[in-house]
ZAFIMI-29711 format. One line per field, with one value per residue (C-alpha): x, y, z; residue in one letter; residue number from 1. Coordinates in nm, 4 decimals, padded with zeros to 6 digits. Layout:
N
u (X,...)
v (Y,...)
w (Z,...)
type (A,...)
seq (NUM,...)
// end
This chain:
213
u (11.4319,11.7220,11.8325,12.2197,12.2351,12.4603,12.5158,12.1846,12.0430,11.8077,11.5180,11.2668,10.9073,10.7289,10.4284,10.0477,09.9350,09.5728,09.4194,09.4038,09.4093,09.7494,10.0498,10.3815,10.6045,11.0222,11.0937,11.4879,11.5368,11.8846,11.9968,11.9128,12.1646,12.1741,12.0287,11.8858,11.5466,11.4108,11.0895,10.8998,10.4923,10.4195,10.3608,10.4982,10.7344,10.9046,10.5990,10.7886,10.4681,10.1644,09.8238,09.7308,09.3516,09.1042,09.0737,08.8173,08.8286,09.0429,08.9760,08.9691,08.6382,08.5315,08.5727,08.8250,08.9387,08.5941,08.6844,09.0416,09.0464,09.2570,09.5456,09.8341,10.0879,09.9600,09.8957,09.8617,09.5319,09.4613,09.2614,09.2862,09.0119,08.9926,08.9414,08.8279,09.1423,09.2339,09.5603,09.6651,09.8833,10.1532,10.4296,10.7855,11.1506,11.2456,11.5282,11.6585,11.4144,11.2271,10.8974,10.8229,10.4710,10.4343,10.1455,10.0847,09.8435,09.5964,09.3984,09.4982,09.3191,09.4481,09.5671,09.7375,09.7951,09.7331,09.8498,09.6135,09.5478,09.8469,09.7740,10.0038,09.9432,09.8627,10.1970,10.3897,10.6916,10.7273,10.9819,10.8784,11.1534,11.0532,11.2306,11.0678,11.1106,10.9155,10.8689,10.7408,10.5672,10.4413,10.1427,10.0580,10.2417,10.3001,10.2947,10.3052,09.9665,09.8688,09.5278,09.2683,09.1034,09.3318,09.2056,09.2025,09.5489,09.7129,09.9909,10.1971,10.5752,10.6063,10.7895,11.0591,10.9054,11.0563,10.9437,11.1921,11.4584,11.5877,11.5670,11.5342,11.5280,11.2411,11.2444,11.0292,10.9417,10.5621,10.3834,10.0598,09.8058,09.5362,09.2105,08.9015,08.7223,08.9001,08.8524,09.1351,09.4900,09.5738,09.4359,09.4230,09.6397,09.6970,09.9765,09.8756,10.1088,09.9213,10.0256,09.8552,10.0606,10.1009,10.3311,10.4647,10.5485,10.7648,10.7644,10.9543,11.0975,10.8726,10.9585,10.7525,10.9212,10.9042,11.1891,11.4542,11.3859)
v (-02.7119,-02.6625,-02.3309,-02.2537,-02.0784,-01.8473,-01.9938,-02.0593,-01.9586,-02.2551,-02.1365,-02.4351,-02.3689,-02.6234,-02.5816,-02.5816,-02.2667,-02.2330,-01.9613,-02.1348,-02.4906,-02.4752,-02.6857,-02.4733,-02.6859,-02.6693,-02.3790,-02.2964,-01.8563,-01.7470,-01.4304,-01.3620,-01.5292,-01.5618,-01.8868,-02.0838,-02.2996,-02.5074,-02.6579,-02.3845,-02.4738,-02.1156,-01.8721,-01.5504,-01.5839,-01.2779,-01.0444,-00.9188,-01.0007,-00.7490,-00.8947,-00.6653,-00.6664,-00.9016,-01.2415,-01.4891,-01.8022,-01.6390,-01.8263,-01.5703,-01.5027,-01.8513,-02.2225,-02.1871,-01.8432,-01.6764,-01.3500,-01.3131,-01.0578,-01.0341,-00.8771,-00.6504,-00.9227,-01.2020,-01.5540,-01.4032,-01.2874,-01.0799,-00.9990,-00.6827,-00.7189,-01.0053,-01.0272,-00.6537,-00.5900,-00.3372,-00.4119,-00.2846,-00.4376,-00.1969,-00.2133,-00.2520,-00.2534,-00.6027,-00.8003,-00.9316,-00.7903,-00.4716,-00.5664,-00.7339,-00.7061,-00.5044,-00.5583,-00.2316,-00.2059,00.0699,-00.1106,-00.3995,-00.7601,-00.9912,-00.9346,-01.1476,-01.2915,-01.6196,-01.8308,-02.0023,-02.3599,-02.6153,-02.9501,-03.1939,-03.5587,-03.6448,-03.7398,-03.5486,-03.3382,-02.9983,-02.7551,-02.3626,-02.1247,-01.7227,-01.3971,-01.1528,-00.7941,-00.6639,-00.2612,-00.1601,-00.5089,-00.5367,-00.6384,-00.9820,-01.2118,-01.3051,-01.6573,-01.8569,-02.1001,-02.4048,-02.4310,-02.6513,-02.9441,-03.1042,-02.8723,-02.5117,-02.4768,-02.7779,-02.6826,-02.3485,-02.1519,-01.8800,-01.5917,-01.4250,-01.2464,-00.9130,-00.5575,-00.4835,-00.7058,-00.6694,-00.9405,-01.2484,-01.6378,-01.8349,-02.2058,-02.5026,-02.8243,-02.9952,-03.3020,-03.2843,-03.5031,-03.7248,-03.5526,-03.7641,-03.7677,-03.6828,-03.7413,-03.8407,-03.8691,-03.5300,-03.2234,-02.8680,-02.6521,-02.2753,-02.0841,-01.7905,-01.5530,-01.3579,-01.0293,-01.0089,-00.6796,-00.3122,-00.2241,-00.2997,-00.7096,-00.7038,-01.0542,-01.1934,-01.4692,-01.7516,-02.1036,-02.4466,-02.7255,-03.1350,-03.2036,-03.4567,-03.7865)
w (-24.6122,-24.3994,-24.3957,-24.3359,-24.0339,-23.7775,-23.4330,-23.2607,-22.9199,-22.8460,-22.6844,-22.5115,-22.5231,-22.4724,-22.2975,-22.3673,-22.4818,-22.2946,-22.4555,-22.7893,-22.7173,-22.9547,-22.8532,-22.8286,-22.9835,-22.9310,-23.1130,-23.1688,-23.2416,-23.3736,-23.5207,-23.8330,-24.1392,-24.4922,-24.6291,-24.8656,-24.8875,-25.1193,-25.2005,-25.0020,-24.9846,-24.9001,-25.2098,-25.1936,-24.9268,-24.9336,-25.0061,-25.3099,-25.5299,-25.4439,-25.4734,-25.7577,-25.8821,-25.7294,-25.9137,-25.9664,-25.7469,-25.4646,-25.1223,-24.8538,-24.6580,-24.7054,-24.5216,-24.2945,-24.3760,-24.2965,-24.1363,-24.3355,-24.5857,-24.9096,-24.7858,-25.0104,-25.0551,-25.3333,-25.1570,-24.8376,-24.6501,-24.3766,-24.0831,-23.7887,-23.5954,-23.4012,-23.0086,-23.0652,-23.2181,-23.5190,-23.6389,-23.9955,-24.2601,-24.4352,-24.6687,-24.4822,-24.5928,-24.6489,-24.4459,-24.7817,-25.0735,-25.1066,-24.9123,-24.6105,-24.4088,-24.0931,-23.8574,-23.6838,-23.3632,-23.3394,-23.0413,-22.8795,-22.9638,-23.2293,-23.5698,-23.8518,-24.1839,-24.3110,-24.6088,-24.8993,-24.8315,-24.8645,-24.9035,-24.7171,-24.6099,-24.2451,-24.0531,-24.2586,-24.0668,-24.1657,-24.0887,-24.0335,-24.0762,-24.0624,-23.9997,-23.7436,-23.6181,-23.3299,-23.2385,-22.9135,-22.9426,-22.5616,-22.3266,-22.5324,-22.7351,-23.0891,-23.2532,-23.5306,-23.5652,-23.7632,-23.8376,-24.0799,-24.1007,-23.8530,-23.5789,-23.5023,-23.3531,-23.3898,-23.3567,-23.2562,-23.2269,-23.0400,-23.1480,-22.8924,-22.5789,-22.6064,-22.7088,-22.9250,-23.1415,-23.4731,-23.7509,-23.5675,-23.7501,-23.5296,-23.6746,-23.5631,-23.6841,-23.6819,-23.7590,-23.9482,-23.7285,-23.8990,-23.8628,-23.7507,-24.0764,-24.4195,-24.7887,-25.0194,-24.9184,-24.8066,-24.5841,-24.5923,-24.3488,-24.3089,-24.1646,-23.9899,-23.7747,-23.5013,-23.3042,-22.9756,-22.8874,-22.8837,-23.1245,-23.4866,-23.5666,-23.8854,-24.0972,-24.3713,-24.5497,-24.4541,-24.5455,-24.4688,-24.6460,-24.5338,-24.2996,-24.3195,-24.1886)
type (M,W,M,K,E,A,A,R,A,P,V,R,L,S,R,T,C,R,G,T,G,S,L,L,I,L,A,T,V,A,T,A,A,A,G,E,S,A,P,N,L,I,G,N,P,S,F,E,E,R,S,G,P,E,K,D,G,E,P,W,G,R,G,F,L,D,G,V,S,R,S,P,F,A,A,W,G,Y,S,G,F,W,D,N,G,D,Y,D,I,K,L,G,Q,G,R,T,G,K,L,C,A,R,L,V,C,R,S,K,G,R,G,G,I,C,T,E,A,L,R,V,A,P,G,T,K,L,R,F,S,G,F,F,K,A,V,G,A,Q,G,G,A,C,R,V,N,F,E,G,E,P,G,D,G,W,A,S,I,A,L,P,A,K,A,D,Y,D,W,T,E,V,T,G,T,V,T,V,P,K,P,Q,K,M,A,G,D,R,V,E,I,Y,V,F,I,Y,I,Q,T,Y,G,E,L,W,I,D,D,I,T,L,T,P,A,E,K)
seq (1,2,3,4,5,6,7,8,9,10,11,12,13,14,15,16,17,18,19,20,21,22,23,24,25,26,27,28,29,30,31,32,33,34,35,36,37,38,39,40,41,42,43,44,45,46,47,48,49,50,51,52,53,54,55,56,57,58,59,60,61,62,63,64,65,66,67,68,69,70,71,72,73,74,75,76,77,78,79,80,81,82,83,84,85,86,87,88,89,90,91,92,93,94,95,96,97,98,99,100,101,102,103,104,105,106,107,108,109,110,111,112,113,114,115,116,117,118,119,120,121,122,123,124,125,126,127,128,129,130,131,132,133,134,135,136,137,138,139,140,141,142,143,144,145,146,147,148,149,150,151,152,153,154,155,156,157,158,159,160,161,162,163,164,165,166,167,168,169,170,171,172,173,174,175,176,177,178,179,180,181,182,183,184,185,186,187,188,189,190,191,192,193,194,195,196,197,198,199,200,201,202,203,204,205,206,207,208,209,210,211,212,213)
// end
């Protein structure tokens, strides 16, 4: 996926995130702009579909998603209670559609949302894009974290280190590492979006696609 973008303001974020053991990759932050994307590995990327009644076979609370419960949005899980935090998840006004996800701090720690399992081959280069908005998000950091069979936080993309900003596109490219042990030719990965600040983080229009070679 390559989105049509406005003029970019590159932000170099190459450093080790010591608190999580994840590597902050080179990310690019650009002001929000309309774009097209295809194909997208992430389900319900714009949060327009509600989760509805609980269905058999939902993955929440098992395996890599231990501690994650179902969210109001189809294909997304949620937890607001990591690291002694208390974060609520709410419906927000969407950037392009009717809805977006809002993570709202009630007590600072760590909260977040995550995708269902995405199965990809090791060595695949993936391009991430998402739009974020912050309201009073100070006293910590927000990030996109990649987890699953390759490791707990095998890559991470930092969100803007500002307390308040309007809809902003954040992009980055990651390469899926090969775990020491694997069955078959694909591994399960998950995309987590974490808030570790006060205030609110708004999330919309998330895409993850194979990058052009």
